[in-house]
Biopython code that builds the backbone (N, CA, C, O; Angstrom):
import numpy as np
from Bio.PDB.StructureBuilder import StructureBuilder

atoms = [
    (1, "UNK", "N", (103.756, 96.800, 23.940)),
    (1, "UNK", "CA", (102.449, 96.349, 23.520)),
    (1, "UNK", "C", (101.749, 97.527, 22.836)),
    (1, "UNK", "O", (101.643, 98.611, 23.410)),
    (2, "UNK", "N", (101.278, 97.309, 21.615)),
    (2, "UNK", "CA", (100.589, 98.390, 20.908)),
    (2, "UNK", "C", (99.312, 98.811, 21.636)),
    (2, "UNK", "O", (98.663, 97.999, 22.297)),
    (3, "UNK", "N", (98.965, 100.083, 21.504)),
    (3, "UNK", "CA", (97.764, 100.612, 22.153)),
    (3, "UNK", "C", (96.506, 99.863, 21.721)),
    (3, "UNK", "O", (95.618, 99.621, 22.538)),
    (4, "UNK", "N", (96.424, 99.495, 20.450)),
    (4, "UNK", "CA", (95.242, 98.790, 19.936)),
    (4, "UNK", "C", (95.060, 97.443, 20.654)),
    (4, "UNK", "O", (93.941, 97.072, 21.007)),
    (5, "UNK", "N", (96.154, 96.724, 20.865)),
    (5, "UNK", "CA", (96.076, 95.440, 21.565)),
    (5, "UNK", "C", (95.703, 95.652, 23.025)),
    (5, "UNK", "O", (94.878, 94.914, 23.565)),
    (6, "UNK", "N", (96.292, 96.637, 23.661)),
    (6, "UNK", "CA", (95.986, 96.918, 25.064)),
    (6, "UNK", "C", (94.506, 97.247, 25.243)),
    (6, "UNK", "O", (93.870, 96.758, 26.177)),
    (7, "UNK", "N", (93.957, 98.071, 24.355)),
    (7, "UNK", "CA", (92.541, 98.436, 24.451)),
    (7, "UNK", "C", (91.624, 97.225, 24.263)),
    (7, "UNK", "O", (90.527, 97.188, 24.821)),
    (8, "UNK", "N", (92.062, 96.242, 23.485)),
    (8, "UNK", "CA", (91.268, 95.028, 23.303)),
    (8, "UNK", "C", (91.363, 94.108, 24.516)),
    (8, "UNK", "O", (90.430, 93.354, 24.794)),
    (9, "UNK", "N", (92.474, 94.161, 25.234)),
    (9, "UNK", "CA", (92.701, 93.263, 26.369)),
    (9, "UNK", "C", (92.047, 93.779, 27.649)),
    (9, "UNK", "O", (91.569, 92.975, 28.450)),
    (10, "UNK", "N", (92.012, 95.073, 27.863)),
    (10, "UNK", "CA", (91.501, 95.641, 29.122)),
    (10, "UNK", "C", (90.123, 95.099, 29.520)),
    (10, "UNK", "O", (89.937, 94.750, 30.686)),
    (11, "UNK", "N", (89.151, 95.015, 28.606)),
    (11, "UNK", "CA", (87.843, 94.498, 29.033)),
    (11, "UNK", "C", (87.872, 93.014, 29.434)),
    (11, "UNK", "O", (86.956, 92.535, 30.103)),
    (12, "UNK", "N", (88.907, 92.301, 29.032)),
    (12, "UNK", "CA", (89.003, 90.873, 29.331)),
    (12, "UNK", "C", (89.731, 90.582, 30.639)),
    (12, "UNK", "O", (89.743, 89.443, 31.106)),
    (13, "UNK", "N", (90.335, 91.608, 31.229)),
    (13, "UNK", "CA", (91.073, 91.411, 32.473)),
    (13, "UNK", "C", (90.134, 91.131, 33.639)),
    (13, "UNK", "O", (89.064, 91.734, 33.732)),
    (14, "UNK", "N", (90.526, 90.218, 34.534)),
    (14, "UNK", "CA", (89.716, 90.019, 35.741)),
    (14, "UNK", "C", (89.752, 91.286, 36.589)),
    (14, "UNK", "O", (90.720, 92.042, 36.510)),
    (15, "UNK", "N", (88.726, 91.539, 37.396)),
    (15, "UNK", "CA", (88.653, 92.787, 38.169)),
    (15, "UNK", "C", (89.897, 93.075, 39.010)),
    (15, "UNK", "O", (90.298, 94.231, 39.139)),
    (16, "UNK", "N", (90.502, 92.052, 39.573)),
    (16, "UNK", "CA", (91.668, 92.273, 40.421)),
    (16, "UNK", "C", (92.861, 92.793, 39.619)),
    (16, "UNK", "O", (93.729, 93.459, 40.184)),
    (17, "UNK", "N", (92.922, 92.508, 38.328)),
    (17, "UNK", "CA", (94.051, 92.931, 37.502)),
    (17, "UNK", "C", (93.753, 94.155, 36.652)),
    (17, "UNK", "O", (94.659, 94.714, 36.033)),
    (18, "UNK", "N", (92.515, 94.571, 36.614)),
    (18, "UNK", "CA", (92.142, 95.727, 35.804)),
    (18, "UNK", "C", (92.786, 96.996, 36.364)),
    (18, "UNK", "O", (92.948, 97.129, 37.577)),
    (19, "UNK", "N", (93.151, 97.922, 35.486)),
    (19, "UNK", "CA", (93.768, 99.163, 35.966)),
    (19, "UNK", "C", (92.796, 99.983, 36.809)),
    (19, "UNK", "O", (91.651, 100.198, 36.411)),
    (20, "UNK", "N", (93.248, 100.434, 37.959)),
    (20, "UNK", "CA", (92.444, 101.277, 38.852)),
    (20, "UNK", "C", (93.322, 102.351, 39.457)),
    (20, "UNK", "O", (94.544, 102.219, 39.514)),
    (21, "UNK", "N", (92.687, 103.406, 39.904)),
    (21, "UNK", "CA", (93.407, 104.460, 40.635)),
    (21, "UNK", "C", (92.997, 104.373, 42.096)),
    (21, "UNK", "O", (91.812, 104.373, 42.428)),
    (22, "UNK", "N", (94.001, 104.300, 42.960)),
    (22, "UNK", "CA", (93.728, 104.220, 44.388)),
    (22, "UNK", "C", (94.053, 105.564, 45.018)),
    (22, "UNK", "O", (94.976, 106.260, 44.596)),
    (23, "UNK", "N", (93.288, 105.909, 46.022)),
    (23, "UNK", "CA", (93.488, 107.202, 46.682)),
    (23, "UNK", "C", (94.461, 107.112, 47.848)),
    (23, "UNK", "O", (95.103, 108.097, 48.210)),
    (24, "UNK", "N", (94.564, 105.934, 48.428)),
    (24, "UNK", "CA", (95.470, 105.805, 49.573)),
    (24, "UNK", "C", (96.139, 104.440, 49.529)),
    (24, "UNK", "O", (95.767, 103.572, 48.738)),
    (25, "UNK", "N", (97.113, 104.273, 50.376)),
    (25, "UNK", "CA", (97.829, 103.004, 50.439)),
    (25, "UNK", "C", (98.950, 102.929, 49.416)),
    (25, "UNK", "O", (99.250, 103.890, 48.708)),
    (26, "UNK", "N", (99.549, 101.767, 49.369)),
    (26, "UNK", "CA", (100.655, 101.554, 48.451)),
    (26, "UNK", "C", (100.140, 101.573, 47.008)),
    (26, "UNK", "O", (99.105, 100.975, 46.712)),
    (27, "UNK", "N", (100.856, 102.256, 46.114)),
    (27, "UNK", "CA", (100.393, 102.294, 44.725)),
    (27, "UNK", "C", (100.427, 100.896, 44.101)),
    (27, "UNK", "O", (101.350, 100.116, 44.334)),
    (28, "UNK", "N", (99.426, 100.611, 43.327)),
    (28, "UNK", "CA", (99.318, 99.318, 42.672)),
    (28, "UNK", "C", (100.254, 99.259, 41.469)),
    (28, "UNK", "O", (100.523, 100.278, 40.833)),
    (29, "UNK", "N", (100.741, 98.075, 41.166)),
    (29, "UNK", "CA", (101.593, 97.898, 39.989)),
    (29, "UNK", "C", (100.800, 98.259, 38.736)),
    (29, "UNK", "O", (99.598, 98.003, 38.659)),
    (30, "UNK", "N", (101.468, 98.843, 37.772)),
    (30, "UNK", "CA", (100.825, 99.228, 36.522)),
    (30, "UNK", "C", (100.396, 97.972, 35.767)),
    (30, "UNK", "O", (101.220, 97.100, 35.494)),
    (31, "UNK", "N", (99.129, 97.879, 35.434)),
    (31, "UNK", "CA", (98.576, 96.675, 34.803)),
    (31, "UNK", "C", (99.207, 96.414, 33.437)),
    (31, "UNK", "O", (99.511, 95.268, 33.104)),
    (32, "UNK", "N", (99.401, 97.447, 32.660)),
    (32, "UNK", "CA", (99.962, 97.263, 31.314)),
    (32, "UNK", "C", (101.403, 96.779, 31.372)),
    (32, "UNK", "O", (101.776, 95.851, 30.655)),
    (33, "UNK", "N", (102.204, 97.394, 32.208)),
    (33, "UNK", "CA", (103.597, 96.987, 32.351)),
    (33, "UNK", "C", (103.691, 95.566, 32.888)),
    (33, "UNK", "O", (104.529, 94.782, 32.442)),
    (34, "UNK", "N", (102.833, 95.236, 33.842)),
    (34, "UNK", "CA", (102.841, 93.898, 34.418)),
    (34, "UNK", "C", (102.463, 92.860, 33.369)),
    (34, "UNK", "O", (103.077, 91.795, 33.305)),
    (35, "UNK", "N", (101.465, 93.154, 32.550)),
    (35, "UNK", "CA", (101.079, 92.224, 31.492)),
    (35, "UNK", "C", (102.198, 92.090, 30.462)),
    (35, "UNK", "O", (102.425, 91.002, 29.934)),
    (36, "UNK", "N", (102.895, 93.181, 30.175)),
    (36, "UNK", "CA", (104.035, 93.105, 29.269)),
    (36, "UNK", "C", (105.127, 92.217, 29.857)),
    (36, "UNK", "O", (105.803, 91.495, 29.124)),
    (37, "UNK", "N", (105.302, 92.267, 31.179)),
    (37, "UNK", "CA", (106.259, 91.387, 31.846)),
    (37, "UNK", "C", (105.870, 89.925, 31.714)),
    (37, "UNK", "O", (106.728, 89.071, 31.489)),
    (38, "UNK", "N", (104.592, 89.633, 31.852)),
    (38, "UNK", "CA", (104.106, 88.262, 31.707)),
    (38, "UNK", "C", (104.371, 87.772, 30.282)),
    (38, "UNK", "O", (104.877, 86.667, 30.087)),
    (39, "UNK", "N", (104.032, 88.587, 29.299)),
    (39, "UNK", "CA", (104.247, 88.211, 27.901)),
    (39, "UNK", "C", (105.737, 88.019, 27.633)),
    (39, "UNK", "O", (106.118, 87.101, 26.907)),
    (40, "UNK", "N", (106.576, 88.864, 28.206)),
    (40, "UNK", "CA", (108.018, 88.750, 28.033)),
    (40, "UNK", "C", (108.517, 87.388, 28.513)),
    (40, "UNK", "O", (109.266, 86.714, 27.805)),
    (41, "UNK", "N", (108.108, 86.988, 29.698)),
    (41, "UNK", "CA", (108.539, 85.697, 30.244)),
    (41, "UNK", "C", (108.019, 84.547, 29.390)),
    (41, "UNK", "O", (108.755, 83.601, 29.109)),
    (42, "UNK", "N", (106.761, 84.622, 28.977)),
    (42, "UNK", "CA", (106.182, 83.542, 28.180)),
    (42, "UNK", "C", (106.835, 83.437, 26.797)),
    (42, "UNK", "O", (106.996, 82.335, 26.274)),
    (43, "UNK", "N", (107.203, 84.551, 26.217)),
    (43, "UNK", "CA", (107.816, 84.523, 24.877)),
    (43, "UNK", "C", (109.285, 84.150, 24.916)),
    (43, "UNK", "O", (109.759, 83.431, 24.037)),
    (44, "UNK", "N", (110.015, 84.620, 25.912)),
    (44, "UNK", "CA", (111.455, 84.350, 25.954)),
    (44, "UNK", "C", (111.789, 83.052, 26.659)),
    (44, "UNK", "O", (112.827, 82.448, 26.392)),
    (45, "UNK", "N", (110.911, 82.616, 27.563)),
    (45, "UNK", "CA", (111.191, 81.400, 28.325)),
    (45, "UNK", "C", (112.151, 81.632, 29.476)),
    (45, "UNK", "O", (112.643, 80.678, 30.079)),
    (46, "UNK", "N", (112.424, 82.900, 29.789)),
    (46, "UNK", "CA", (113.349, 83.180, 30.893)),
    (46, "UNK", "C", (112.679, 82.861, 32.231)),
    (46, "UNK", "O", (111.457, 82.736, 32.313)),
    (47, "UNK", "N", (113.484, 82.734, 33.256)),
    (47, "UNK", "CA", (112.954, 82.502, 34.588)),
    (47, "UNK", "C", (112.309, 83.795, 35.089)),
    (47, "UNK", "O", (112.677, 84.896, 34.679)),
    (48, "UNK", "N", (111.338, 83.627, 35.985)),
    (48, "UNK", "CA", (110.650, 84.799, 36.523)),
    (48, "UNK", "C", (111.636, 85.745, 37.187)),
    (48, "UNK", "O", (111.519, 86.962, 37.044)),
    (49, "UNK", "N", (112.602, 85.204, 37.907)),
    (49, "UNK", "CA", (113.567, 86.061, 38.616)),
    (49, "UNK", "C", (114.539, 86.757, 37.674)),
    (49, "UNK", "O", (115.245, 87.677, 38.086)),
    (50, "UNK", "N", (114.586, 86.329, 36.414)),
    (50, "UNK", "CA", (115.456, 86.968, 35.421)),
    (50, "UNK", "C", (114.728, 88.072, 34.657)),
    (50, "UNK", "O", (115.287, 88.656, 33.728)),
    (51, "UNK", "N", (113.505, 88.355, 35.038)),
    (51, "UNK", "CA", (112.715, 89.393, 34.377)),
    (51, "UNK", "C", (113.400, 90.744, 34.539)),
    (51, "UNK", "O", (113.771, 91.110, 35.654)),
    (52, "UNK", "N", (113.578, 91.498, 33.446)),
    (52, "UNK", "CA", (114.186, 92.827, 33.576)),
    (52, "UNK", "C", (113.375, 93.710, 34.527)),
    (52, "UNK", "O", (112.145, 93.693, 34.499)),
    (53, "UNK", "N", (114.052, 94.460, 35.346)),
    (53, "UNK", "CA", (113.403, 95.276, 36.381)),
    (53, "UNK", "C", (112.442, 96.314, 35.801)),
    (53, "UNK", "O", (111.471, 96.690, 36.457)),
    (54, "UNK", "N", (112.706, 96.779, 34.577)),
    (54, "UNK", "CA", (111.835, 97.799, 33.981)),
    (54, "UNK", "C", (110.450, 97.244, 33.651)),
    (54, "UNK", "O", (109.531, 98.006, 33.352)),
    (55, "UNK", "N", (110.296, 95.912, 33.705)),
    (55, "UNK", "CA", (108.983, 95.303, 33.495)),
    (55, "UNK", "C", (108.272, 95.026, 34.812)),
    (55, "UNK", "O", (107.193, 94.434, 34.825)),
    (56, "UNK", "N", (108.859, 95.442, 35.896)),
    (56, "UNK", "CA", (108.221, 95.281, 37.202)),
    (56, "UNK", "C", (108.922, 94.247, 38.059)),
    (56, "UNK", "O", (109.862, 93.585, 37.619)),
    (57, "UNK", "N", (108.461, 94.124, 39.258)),
    (57, "UNK", "CA", (109.001, 93.148, 40.190)),
    (57, "UNK", "C", (108.644, 91.740, 39.708)),
    (57, "UNK", "O", (107.490, 91.464, 39.383)),
    (58, "UNK", "N", (109.635, 90.857, 39.665)),
    (58, "UNK", "CA", (109.392, 89.485, 39.218)),
    (58, "UNK", "C", (108.333, 88.816, 40.092)),
    (58, "UNK", "O", (107.505, 88.051, 39.599)),
    (59, "UNK", "N", (108.366, 89.104, 41.360)),
    (59, "UNK", "CA", (107.401, 88.506, 42.287)),
    (59, "UNK", "C", (105.968, 88.974, 41.974)),
    (59, "UNK", "O", (105.036, 88.170, 41.953)),
    (60, "UNK", "N", (105.811, 90.262, 41.734)),
    (60, "UNK", "CA", (104.494, 90.819, 41.413)),
    (60, "UNK", "C", (103.992, 90.277, 40.084)),
    (60, "UNK", "O", (102.834, 89.876, 39.971)),
    (61, "UNK", "N", (104.859, 90.263, 39.078)),
    (61, "UNK", "CA", (104.463, 89.790, 37.751)),
    (61, "UNK", "C", (104.046, 88.316, 37.829)),
    (61, "UNK", "O", (103.050, 87.921, 37.224)),
    (62, "UNK", "N", (104.794, 87.516, 38.561)),
    (62, "UNK", "CA", (104.449, 86.094, 38.700)),
    (62, "UNK", "C", (103.129, 85.919, 39.454)),
    (62, "UNK", "O", (102.309, 85.076, 39.091)),
    (63, "UNK", "N", (102.933, 86.706, 40.486)),
    (63, "UNK", "CA", (101.673, 86.622, 41.249)),
    (63, "UNK", "C", (100.481, 86.985, 40.360)),
    (63, "UNK", "O", (99.448, 86.318, 40.409)),
    (64, "UNK", "N", (100.616, 88.026, 39.559)),
    (64, "UNK", "CA", (99.538, 88.419, 38.650)),
    (64, "UNK", "C", (99.316, 87.331, 37.601)),
    (64, "UNK", "O", (98.175, 87.074, 37.218)),
    (65, "UNK", "N", (100.388, 86.687, 37.130)),
    (65, "UNK", "CA", (100.260, 85.596, 36.175)),
    (65, "UNK", "C", (99.459, 84.445, 36.781)),
    (65, "UNK", "O", (98.548, 83.914, 36.146)),
    (66, "UNK", "N", (99.801, 84.066, 38.005)),
    (66, "UNK", "CA", (99.083, 82.974, 38.666)),
    (66, "UNK", "C", (97.606, 83.324, 38.846)),
    (66, "UNK", "O", (96.735, 82.485, 38.616)),
    (67, "UNK", "N", (97.331, 84.536, 39.248)),
    (67, "UNK", "CA", (95.931, 84.951, 39.408)),
    (67, "UNK", "C", (95.209, 84.919, 38.064)),
    (67, "UNK", "O", (94.075, 84.449, 37.977)),
    (68, "UNK", "N", (95.859, 85.415, 37.026)),
    (68, "UNK", "CA", (95.255, 85.432, 35.699)),
    (68, "UNK", "C", (94.948, 84.034, 35.183)),
    (68, "UNK", "O", (93.919, 83.816, 34.544)),
    (69, "UNK", "N", (95.837, 83.089, 35.457)),
    (69, "UNK", "CA", (95.599, 81.701, 35.042)),
    (69, "UNK", "C", (94.376, 81.148, 35.766)),
    (69, "UNK", "O", (93.494, 80.561, 35.140)),
    (70, "UNK", "N", (94.323, 81.332, 37.077)),
    (70, "UNK", "CA", (93.200, 80.810, 37.861)),
    (70, "UNK", "C", (91.881, 81.497, 37.506)),
    (70, "UNK", "O", (90.820, 80.879, 37.599)),
    (71, "UNK", "N", (91.935, 82.758, 37.103)),
    (71, "UNK", "CA", (90.722, 83.504, 36.752)),
    (71, "UNK", "C", (90.288, 83.252, 35.307)),
    (71, "UNK", "O", (89.225, 83.719, 34.897)),
    (72, "UNK", "N", (91.095, 82.521, 34.529)),
    (72, "UNK", "CA", (90.743, 82.222, 33.144)),
    (72, "UNK", "C", (91.025, 83.349, 32.171)),
    (72, "UNK", "O", (90.508, 83.339, 31.054)),
    (73, "UNK", "N", (91.833, 84.319, 32.569)),
    (73, "UNK", "CA", (92.098, 85.484, 31.721)),
    (73, "UNK", "C", (92.811, 85.092, 30.432)),
    (73, "UNK", "O", (92.475, 85.599, 29.362)),
    (74, "UNK", "N", (93.779, 84.206, 30.522)),
    (74, "UNK", "CA", (94.544, 83.857, 29.326)),
    (74, "UNK", "C", (93.706, 83.050, 28.340)),
    (74, "UNK", "O", (93.908, 83.145, 27.129)),
    (75, "UNK", "N", (92.782, 82.271, 28.844)),
    (75, "UNK", "CA", (91.845, 81.562, 27.977)),
    (75, "UNK", "C", (90.972, 82.572, 27.231)),
    (75, "UNK", "O", (90.721, 82.410, 26.037)),
    (76, "UNK", "N", (90.510, 83.611, 27.927)),
    (76, "UNK", "CA", (89.703, 84.660, 27.279)),
    (76, "UNK", "C", (90.518, 85.415, 26.241)),
    (76, "UNK", "O", (90.003, 85.744, 25.172)),
    (77, "UNK", "N", (91.806, 85.699, 26.545)),
    (77, "UNK", "CA", (92.674, 86.381, 25.581)),
    (77, "UNK", "C", (92.797, 85.538, 24.311)),
    (77, "UNK", "O", (92.688, 86.052, 23.198)),
    (78, "UNK", "N", (93.024, 84.241, 24.493)),
    (78, "UNK", "CA", (93.190, 83.332, 23.361)),
    (78, "UNK", "C", (91.917, 83.292, 22.508)),
    (78, "UNK", "O", (91.985, 83.402, 21.284)),
    (79, "UNK", "N", (90.774, 83.137, 23.147)),
    (79, "UNK", "CA", (89.503, 83.062, 22.427)),
    (79, "UNK", "C", (89.213, 84.369, 21.686)),
    (79, "UNK", "O", (88.743, 84.343, 20.549)),
    (80, "UNK", "N", (89.488, 85.497, 22.317)),
    (80, "UNK", "CA", (89.255, 86.791, 21.666)),
    (80, "UNK", "C", (90.187, 86.945, 20.469)),
    (80, "UNK", "O", (89.776, 87.466, 19.432)),
    (81, "UNK", "N", (91.434, 86.501, 20.597)),
    (81, "UNK", "CA", (92.369, 86.559, 19.488)),
    (81, "UNK", "C", (91.927, 85.691, 18.324)),
    (81, "UNK", "O", (92.054, 86.085, 17.165)),
    (82, "UNK", "N", (91.406, 84.508, 18.632)),
    (82, "UNK", "CA", (90.912, 83.627, 17.558)),
    (82, "UNK", "C", (89.727, 84.260, 16.842)),
    (82, "UNK", "O", (89.643, 84.213, 15.615)),
    (83, "UNK", "N", (88.807, 84.856, 17.608)),
    (83, "UNK", "CA", (87.644, 85.507, 16.980)),
    (83, "UNK", "C", (88.068, 86.679, 16.109)),
    (83, "UNK", "O", (87.510, 86.900, 15.035)),
    (84, "UNK", "N", (89.047, 87.419, 16.574)),
    (84, "UNK", "CA", (89.455, 88.638, 15.868)),
    (84, "UNK", "C", (90.280, 88.339, 14.622)),
    (84, "UNK", "O", (90.094, 88.972, 13.584)),
    (85, "UNK", "N", (91.181, 87.385, 14.724)),
    (85, "UNK", "CA", (92.141, 87.182, 13.628)),
    (85, "UNK", "C", (91.857, 85.934, 12.790)),
    (85, "UNK", "O", (92.607, 85.642, 11.859)),
    (86, "UNK", "N", (90.808, 85.205, 13.097)),
    (86, "UNK", "CA", (90.502, 84.005, 12.324)),
    (86, "UNK", "C", (89.775, 84.358, 11.047)),
    (86, "UNK", "O", (89.434, 83.471, 10.265)),
]
sb = StructureBuilder()
sb.init_structure("model")
sb.init_model(0)
sb.init_chain("A")
sb.init_seg("    ")
for serial, (resi, resn, name, xyz) in enumerate(atoms, 1):
    if name == "N":
        sb.init_residue(resn, " ", resi, " ")
    sb.init_atom(name, np.array(xyz, "f"), 0.0, 1.0, " ", f" {name:<3s}", serial, name[0])
structure = sb.get_structure()
């Protein structure tokens, strides 16, 4: 994902998916890599469990996808893309 696209998407992410730094506990999955995993599955049509490991855990990527759908993130991405490229 190009840096320009990532910078446009970050403000549209729901708070739970936005990149953060935690001081303790288990490290959180990288938001950019996880979003790239979601886009990979949506573009290729592969099953979630067939997601290449370098894009993150299939379970984590799918969970973030479900949260993003319920939070309306993908609708916001679509609307922002239409405003920008229309």
